[in-house]
C-alpha positions, -999 to +999 in steps of 0.1 A: -642+139+689-647+106+695-654+093+727-630+068+740-637+035+750-639+026+791-637-008+807-649-012+841-629-036+865-642-038+898-658-007+897-626+010+885-628+028+851-601+025+828-601+045+797-584+026+768-556+043+751-548+017+722-546-022+716-517-039+726-524-074+713-547-098+705-538-138+717-554-169+722-569-158+754-579-123+749-574-084+739-549-066+760-553-031+760-527+001+772-554+020+796-553+048+819-566+040+852-569+072+876-532+087+861-516+055+863-510+035+828-519-003+833-528-031+810-565-041+807-572-078+793-603-088+781-607-123+779-627-136+748-640-168+737-629-169+700-620-204+687-585-215+685-575-244+663-544-255+682-551-246+723-577-261+743-590-242+773-610-242+804-619-213+826-596-187+810-598-161+839-592-191+864-564-200+842-549-165+843-552-163+880-535-197+888-509-191+860-498-158+874-492-176+907-475-204+892-452-178+875-443-158+906-437-190+926-410-200+899-394-165+902-404-157+865-403-116+859-437-106+852-460-078+856-480-074+889-515-086+885-535-055+902-571-064+898-593-094+887-631-091+877-641-126+871-678-115+861-664-092+833-637-116+826-612-088+830-578-085+843-558-051+852-519-055+854-490-037+856-478-020+822-443-027+812-433-002+789-409-009+761-405-028+728-412-064+725-382-089+716-404-097+683-404-058+673-365-061+677-363-093+657-387-078+629-364-045+627-332-067+625-318-056+662-302-087+674-316-101+708-284-121+717-278-100+748-313-111+761-307-145+753-291-155+785-323-139+805-346-158+784-326-190+790-324-183+828-364-175+826-366-211+809-345-229+836-364-213+863-398-223+846-385-259+841-373-263+877-409-254+886-423-282+861-438-253+838-431-241+800-440-204+792-447-189+759-417-182+745-429-166+712-412-133+712-444-109+715-447-121+752-412-101+761-410-066+768-372-053+769-374-022+799-342-009+810-320-039+801-344-064+816-368-088+795-401-093+814-426-119+803-458-100+801-481-128+794-492-151+821-499-184+803-479-213+813-484-250+810-470-283+822-435-289+811-430-308+778-394-308+763-408-300+728-421-267+737-391-257+756-370-226+749-345-244+731-364-269+712-392-243+702-389-207+714-353-195+703-365-204+667-386-172+668-360-151+686-340-146+651-351-140+613-350-179+611-374-197+586-399-201+612-397-165+619-401-155+585-431-179+579-448-165+608-444-131+591-458-144+558-489-157+575-494-131+596-496-108+561-521-132+545-541-129+578-534-165+589-527-161+626 
């Protein structure tokens, strides 16, 4: 039997169950930490053509607080290990909006919640990353499971950018084609 990967955060061992996703800032893993399922995010320093980063671990902590202050529904941050560049956060079980769209399931019931989050973010001077992989549906509520946020710019708002990926739009289809080719 293959030994499972273990990541340590602030002295606590987390046994990795599976990779949840790989984004611009890091790898997110579903992990077991003392009988509780959590997400462990390992920051990476891989190049990204379209996004400039400063200190990613500081940005995660700062953005988490900005999102909480804005009233955005996000998972709780449980621990931060700045030396190892790892974050532990609450695991929100459920499917992503992306999976719904890919399977052809209407996300229409969740659009009012997305627009409410967008209004809260804008009122705080923020945009969140509205790409549908960042939203998990649990018990009828959508959760923004990423901590990324940026200063508000109209071109990156939900209505001008994000909503294009919340249906089988030409933009969504192009993303799927590029992903299959390995371009994303």
